C-alpha positions as CSV (number, residue, x, y, z in Angstrom):
1,M,0.0,0.0,0.0
2,K,2.9,2.3,0.6
3,K,4.0,1.9,-3.0
4,T,0.4,2.5,-4.1
5,M,0.5,5.8,-2.2
6,L,3.7,6.8,-3.9
7,V,2.0,6.4,-7.3
8,A,-1.1,8.1,-6.1
9,G,0.3,11.7,-6.0
10,V,1.2,11.4,-9.7
11,L,-2.0,9.8,-10.8
12,A,-4.2,12.3,-9.0
13,A,-2.3,15.2,-10.6
14,S,-1.8,13.5,-14.0
15,A,-2.2,15.6,-17.2
16,T,-5.8,16.8,-17.2
17,V,-4.9,19.2,-19.9
18,A,-8.2,20.4,-21.4
19,Q,-9.4,23.9,-20.5
20,A,-12.0,24.1,-17.6
21,G,-14.5,26.8,-17.0
22,G,-14.0,30.4,-17.9
23,I,-10.4,30.9,-18.9
24,D,-9.1,28.3,-16.4
25,R,-6.1,26.3,-17.6
26,S,-3.9,24.8,-14.9
27,G,-6.3,23.8,-12.1
28,Q,-3.8,25.3,-9.6
29,S,-2.7,22.0,-8.2
30,I,-0.6,21.8,-5.1
31,G,-0.1,18.0,-5.3
32,I,3.7,18.2,-5.2
33,L,3.5,19.4,-1.6
34,F,2.6,15.8,-0.6
35,E,5.4,14.1,-2.4
36,K,7.8,12.1,-0.2
37,G,11.2,13.6,0.5
38,R,12.9,16.1,-1.9
39,F,11.2,16.1,-5.3
40,A,11.4,18.2,-8.5
41,E,9.2,18.0,-11.6
42,L,8.7,19.6,-15.0
43,S,5.5,19.3,-16.9
44,L,4.6,20.2,-20.5
45,G,1.2,20.0,-22.2
46,T,-0.5,21.1,-25.4
47,V,-4.2,21.6,-26.0
48,N,-5.8,21.8,-29.5
49,P,-9.4,23.1,-29.1
50,S,-11.9,22.8,-31.9
51,V,-14.5,25.6,-31.3
52,S,-16.6,26.8,-34.2
53,G,-20.2,27.6,-35.3
54,R,-22.3,29.9,-37.4
55,D,-23.2,33.5,-36.7
56,R,-26.7,35.0,-36.9
57,T,-26.1,37.5,-39.7
58,P,-29.5,38.1,-41.2
59,A,-30.2,37.4,-44.9
60,I,-30.9,40.7,-46.7
61,P,-30.7,40.5,-50.5
62,N,-27.7,42.5,-51.9
63,V,-26.8,43.6,-48.3
64,L,-26.1,40.7,-45.9
65,P,-25.5,37.1,-46.8
66,G,-27.2,35.3,-43.9
67,P,-25.5,33.1,-41.3
68,Q,-21.8,32.6,-41.9
69,S,-19.1,30.4,-40.4
70,V,-17.2,32.0,-37.5
71,G,-14.1,29.9,-38.3
72,S,-12.1,27.9,-35.8
73,V,-12.1,30.6,-33.0
74,A,-9.9,28.9,-30.3
75,D,-6.2,28.5,-31.0
76,R,-3.8,25.7,-29.8
77,Y,-1.9,26.6,-26.6
78,T,0.8,25.0,-24.5
79,Q,1.2,24.8,-20.7
80,I,4.5,24.6,-18.9
81,G,4.9,23.9,-15.1
82,L,7.7,23.6,-12.7
83,G,7.7,22.4,-9.1
84,Y,10.2,21.8,-6.3
85,K,9.6,20.4,-2.8
86,Y,11.8,19.6,0.1
87,D,11.4,18.8,3.8
88,I,12.8,21.4,6.2
89,N,12.4,19.0,9.0
90,E,10.1,16.1,10.1
91,K,7.1,18.4,10.5
92,V,7.7,21.3,8.0
93,S,8.1,21.1,4.2
94,F,8.3,23.7,1.5
95,A,7.2,23.8,-2.2
96,L,7.8,26.2,-5.0
97,I,5.3,26.0,-7.9
98,I,5.3,27.8,-11.2
99,D,2.2,27.4,-13.4
100,Q,0.1,29.2,-16.0
101,P,-3.4,29.4,-14.3
102,F,-5.4,31.4,-16.8
103,G,-5.3,32.3,-20.5
104,A,-7.2,32.9,-23.7
105,D,-6.5,32.6,-27.4
106,I,-9.7,33.6,-29.3
107,L,-10.1,35.0,-32.8
108,Y,-13.2,35.0,-35.0
109,G,-12.8,34.5,-38.7
110,S,-13.2,37.4,-41.1
111,S,-16.0,35.4,-43.0
112,S,-18.4,36.4,-40.1
113,P,-20.0,39.8,-40.6
114,F,-21.4,39.6,-37.1
115,L,-18.2,38.8,-35.1
116,G,-15.3,38.6,-37.6
117,G,-12.1,40.1,-36.1
118,T,-13.3,39.8,-32.5
119,S,-10.4,38.5,-30.4
120,A,-9.1,38.0,-26.9
121,F,-5.5,37.1,-26.0
122,A,-4.6,36.8,-22.3
123,K,-1.9,35.0,-20.3
124,A,-0.9,34.6,-16.7
125,T,2.0,33.1,-15.0
126,A,2.1,32.5,-11.2
127,V,4.9,31.7,-8.8
128,T,3.7,30.1,-5.5
129,G,5.7,29.4,-2.4
130,L,4.0,27.0,0.1
131,L,4.8,25.7,3.6
132,R,3.2,22.6,5.0
133,Y,3.1,21.8,8.8
134,K,2.3,18.2,9.9
135,F,0.7,18.0,13.4
136,N,1.0,14.2,13.1
137,D,0.6,11.5,10.5
138,A,-3.1,12.4,10.1
139,F,-3.5,16.2,10.1
140,S,-1.6,19.0,8.4
141,V,-2.1,22.6,7.3
142,H,-0.6,24.4,4.3
143,G,-0.4,27.9,3.0
144,G,1.7,30.5,1.3
145,I,2.0,33.5,-1.0
146,K,2.0,33.8,-4.7
147,A,2.9,36.4,-7.3
148,Q,0.9,36.5,-10.6
149,R,2.1,38.2,-13.8
150,S,-0.7,38.9,-16.4
151,S,-1.4,40.8,-19.6
152,A,-4.2,40.9,-22.1
153,F,-5.5,42.4,-25.4
154,I,-9.2,42.4,-26.5
155,R,-10.8,43.6,-29.7
156,L,-14.6,43.8,-30.4
157,Q,-15.4,43.6,-34.1
158,G,-18.5,43.1,-36.2
159,L,-22.1,44.1,-36.6
160,A,-23.0,42.4,-33.3
161,Y,-21.2,45.2,-31.4
162,G,-22.9,48.1,-33.2
163,G,-21.1,51.4,-32.6
164,L,-18.4,49.6,-30.5
165,S,-17.2,47.6,-33.5
166,G,-13.5,48.3,-33.7
167,Y,-13.1,49.0,-30.0
168,N,-9.9,47.4,-28.5
169,V,-8.0,47.6,-25.2
170,A,-4.4,46.6,-24.4
171,L,-3.7,45.7,-20.8
172,S,0.1,45.9,-20.1
173,T,1.8,43.4,-18.0
174,D,1.1,43.6,-14.3
175,T,2.4,41.6,-11.3
176,A,0.2,41.3,-8.2
177,P,0.2,39.2,-5.0
178,G,-2.2,36.6,-3.6
179,Y,-2.3,33.8,-1.0
180,V,-3.1,30.1,-0.5
181,V,-4.4,28.4,2.6
182,G,-5.5,24.8,3.2
183,A,-5.6,21.7,5.3
184,A,-5.3,17.9,4.8
185,F,-6.3,14.7,6.5
186,E,-4.3,11.5,5.7
187,K,-4.4,7.8,6.7
188,P,-1.2,6.4,5.1
189,E,-2.0,2.7,5.7
190,I,-4.9,2.9,3.2
191,A,-3.4,5.7,1.0
192,L,-6.2,8.0,2.1
193,R,-5.8,11.8,1.7
194,V,-8.3,14.6,1.6
195,A,-7.0,18.1,1.0
196,L,-8.9,21.4,0.9
197,T,-7.1,24.4,-0.6
198,Y,-8.3,28.0,-1.1
199,Q,-6.6,30.3,-3.6
200,S,-7.4,34.0,-3.1
201,E,-8.4,36.4,-5.8
202,I,-5.6,38.5,-7.2
203,K,-6.2,42.2,-7.8
204,H,-4.4,43.5,-10.8
205,E,-4.1,47.2,-11.7
206,F,-3.2,47.2,-15.4
207,D,-1.8,50.2,-17.3
208,S,-4.2,50.2,-20.2
209,V,-4.9,52.0,-23.5
210,E,-8.2,52.0,-25.3
211,N,-8.9,52.7,-29.0
212,G,-11.9,52.6,-31.2
213,L,-14.3,54.5,-28.8
214,P,-17.1,56.2,-30.8
215,G,-18.5,59.7,-30.7
216,P,-17.6,62.1,-27.8
217,L,-15.6,59.3,-26.2
218,A,-13.2,59.3,-29.1
219,A,-11.1,61.9,-27.1
220,L,-10.1,59.0,-24.8
221,N,-8.6,56.9,-27.7
222,G,-4.9,56.4,-27.1
223,V,-5.0,58.0,-23.7
224,P,-3.2,55.9,-21.0
225,G,-5.3,54.8,-18.1
226,T,-5.7,52.1,-15.4
227,T,-8.0,49.1,-15.4
228,N,-8.6,47.1,-12.3
229,V,-9.2,43.4,-12.8
230,N,-9.5,40.7,-10.1
231,T,-8.7,37.2,-11.2
232,P,-11.0,34.8,-9.4
233,Q,-10.7,33.1,-6.0
234,S,-11.1,29.3,-6.1
235,V,-11.4,26.2,-3.9
236,N,-10.0,22.7,-4.6
237,L,-11.1,19.6,-2.7
238,D,-8.8,16.8,-3.6
239,F,-9.2,13.2,-2.4
240,Q,-7.7,9.8,-2.9
241,T,-8.0,6.4,-1.2
242,G,-6.9,2.8,-1.7
243,V,-9.8,0.5,-2.4
244,A,-7.8,-2.8,-3.1
245,K,-4.3,-4.0,-3.4
246,D,-2.4,-1.6,-5.8
247,T,-5.7,0.1,-6.7
248,L,-6.6,3.7,-5.9
249,V,-9.7,5.9,-6.4
250,F,-9.0,9.7,-6.7
251,G,-10.9,12.9,-7.6
252,Q,-11.4,16.6,-7.2
253,I,-14.1,19.1,-6.9
254,R,-13.0,22.6,-8.1
255,W,-15.0,25.8,-7.7
256,V,-14.0,29.0,-9.3
257,D,-15.7,32.4,-8.6
258,W,-15.9,33.6,-12.2
259,S,-19.0,35.8,-11.6
260,N,-16.7,38.4,-9.9
261,F,-14.2,38.4,-12.7
262,K,-15.0,41.7,-14.5
263,L,-13.2,43.7,-17.1
264,S,-14.5,47.3,-17.6
265,P,-12.0,49.8,-18.8
266,F,-13.0,53.4,-18.2
267,G,-14.0,54.3,-21.8
268,F,-15.8,51.1,-22.4
269,D,-17.7,51.5,-19.2
270,A,-18.7,55.1,-20.2
271,A,-19.9,53.9,-23.6
272,T,-22.1,51.2,-22.0
273,T,-23.6,53.1,-19.1
274,A,-27.1,52.1,-20.2
275,S,-26.2,48.5,-19.1
276,A,-25.3,48.4,-15.4
277,G,-22.4,46.2,-14.6
278,T,-21.3,45.8,-18.2
279,S,-18.1,43.9,-18.6
280,L,-16.1,43.0,-21.7
281,I,-16.4,39.4,-20.5
282,N,-19.2,37.9,-18.4
283,L,-18.8,34.4,-16.9
284,E,-20.7,32.2,-14.5
285,D,-19.1,30.5,-11.5
286,T,-18.0,27.0,-12.4
287,T,-17.8,23.7,-10.4
288,T,-15.8,21.0,-12.1
289,Y,-15.9,17.4,-10.9
290,T,-13.2,14.8,-11.5
291,L,-13.3,11.1,-10.6
292,G,-10.8,8.4,-11.5
293,V,-9.2,5.1,-10.7
294,G,-5.5,4.3,-10.7
295,R,-3.8,0.9,-10.8
296,R,-0.2,-0.2,-10.2
297,F,0.6,-3.1,-12.6
298,N,4.2,-3.8,-11.4
299,E,7.2,-2.1,-9.9
300,T,7.7,-0.1,-13.1
301,W,4.2,0.7,-14.6
302,A,1.0,2.2,-13.3
303,G,-2.0,3.8,-15.1
304,S,-5.2,5.7,-14.5
305,I,-8.4,6.7,-16.1
306,S,-10.5,9.7,-14.9
307,F,-13.6,11.5,-16.0
308,S,-14.5,15.1,-15.6
309,Y,-17.8,17.0,-15.7
310,E,-18.8,20.6,-15.6
311,D,-22.4,21.8,-15.7
312,K,-23.5,23.9,-18.7
313,G,-25.3,26.5,-16.6
314,N,-26.5,29.5,-18.7
315,T,-25.7,28.6,-22.4
316,N,-25.8,32.3,-23.3
317,V,-22.1,33.1,-23.0
318,S,-19.6,35.8,-23.9
319,P,-18.1,35.5,-27.4
320,L,-14.7,35.7,-25.7
321,A,-15.4,32.3,-23.9
322,P,-17.8,30.7,-26.3
323,T,-18.6,27.3,-24.7
324,A,-20.7,26.1,-21.8
325,G,-19.9,23.1,-19.7
326,R,-17.8,20.1,-20.6
327,M,-17.4,16.3,-20.2
328,G,-13.9,14.7,-20.6
329,V,-11.9,11.6,-20.1
330,T,-8.2,11.3,-19.4
331,L,-5.9,8.3,-19.7
332,A,-2.5,8.5,-18.0
333,G,0.4,6.1,-17.6
334,V,3.3,6.3,-15.1
335,Y,6.8,4.8,-15.6
336,T,9.0,4.6,-12.6
337,K,12.7,3.9,-12.8
338,G,15.0,4.4,-9.8
339,N,14.4,8.0,-8.6
340,M,12.6,9.0,-11.8
341,K,8.9,9.1,-12.5
342,V,7.5,9.9,-16.0
343,T,3.8,10.5,-16.3
344,A,2.1,10.9,-19.8
345,G,-1.5,11.6,-20.4
346,V,-4.0,12.2,-23.1
347,N,-7.4,14.0,-22.6
348,Y,-10.4,14.3,-24.8
349,T,-13.1,16.8,-23.8
350,K,-16.5,17.4,-25.3
351,L,-17.2,21.2,-24.9
352,G,-20.8,22.2,-24.5
353,D,-22.8,24.0,-27.1
354,A,-23.5,27.7,-26.4
355,T,-24.8,30.9,-27.9
356,A,-22.4,33.8,-28.1
357,V,-24.3,36.9,-27.0
358,T,-23.5,40.6,-27.2
359,A,-26.5,42.9,-26.9
360,V,-28.1,40.3,-29.1
361,P,-27.5,36.6,-29.9
362,A,-24.6,36.7,-32.2
363,A,-23.5,33.1,-33.0
364,D,-24.3,29.5,-32.3
365,M,-21.3,27.4,-31.2
366,T,-21.9,23.7,-31.7
367,D,-20.0,20.3,-31.8
368,N,-16.9,21.6,-30.0
369,S,-14.1,19.7,-28.4
370,A,-10.5,19.8,-27.2
371,L,-7.7,17.2,-27.4
372,G,-4.8,17.6,-25.1
373,V,-1.6,15.7,-24.4
374,G,0.8,16.2,-21.5
375,I,4.0,14.8,-20.0
376,K,5.5,15.3,-16.5
377,V,8.9,14.2,-15.4
378,G,9.7,14.0,-11.7
379,F,12.9,13.2,-9.7
380,S,13.2,12.4,-6.1
381,F,16.6,12.9,-4.4
């Protein structure tokens, strides 16, 4: 069972590389904190989304052609992660984690009169330092601080945006702090572990420049300003337990507070005062469920299969995050040789149909999916 537990940490954190709710990408795992002894890992994943549909351009003879393809609006992206963990003493351990928690790569094709040219590009990299204190073999607490570096560019384009078609905003790179707190319960003899982790929201103050503002607001075009954006708080509940010799059940419940993620630059806010609380992107809170089983086949090989689910919620969504809900399956294998562990995973996710909405329904996004592959290499020493 001890060997099963050693495999467990890798299986539970194996490459679930498809995008979750909102612009969630990494899942903000802290699994490395529970590795035995001194441990370092490098992970690399790539995700190829297929997100497309047809817009709602009306058919007006000699004026508008009717519904058109929006193209493949979501671009392939890669994820890189680094982690290092060591024991300071028998009760205190430290971990350093570098991940890319949030991101977006959206571009609507020029064939769509309603949305063609609309785009969103965003990236975030976080560095997290964590301490874990073990009261005994059963109970522990963990927490730490993080620094997150983010930037973004958004353009609204097409008939669906009316007078705001052509509007864009650039958010320059900003670094801001956050924190992490949590607790865990373990029963090593049956490979049981339940860990609850809270990640705080992070308050960015971006230097920003808007362009494409219409009418009297055109005086603000090109004028430097500041845009406040809070990336969301989240809660992860991770669990695992042995259920038979060399067999482990594991899973996660992840909640993310997307409803408080607002992006309202000054000029855009002034141009849309008729709609209280208007934001360039509006998202619902998400809860993602994952459940899987892992099996150690021999001293060298182990494998797992896991399933994930996220409810659709409201299927009227922002064109900048144009799917609703998901169902996915991940297959992973672990190769162990001496002090090295290599985990490889492949994920297929069916992304839920949705209607991209501005002031009006603008496009119907159907038959969408994402295929991801990932590899993680870890060394204990």
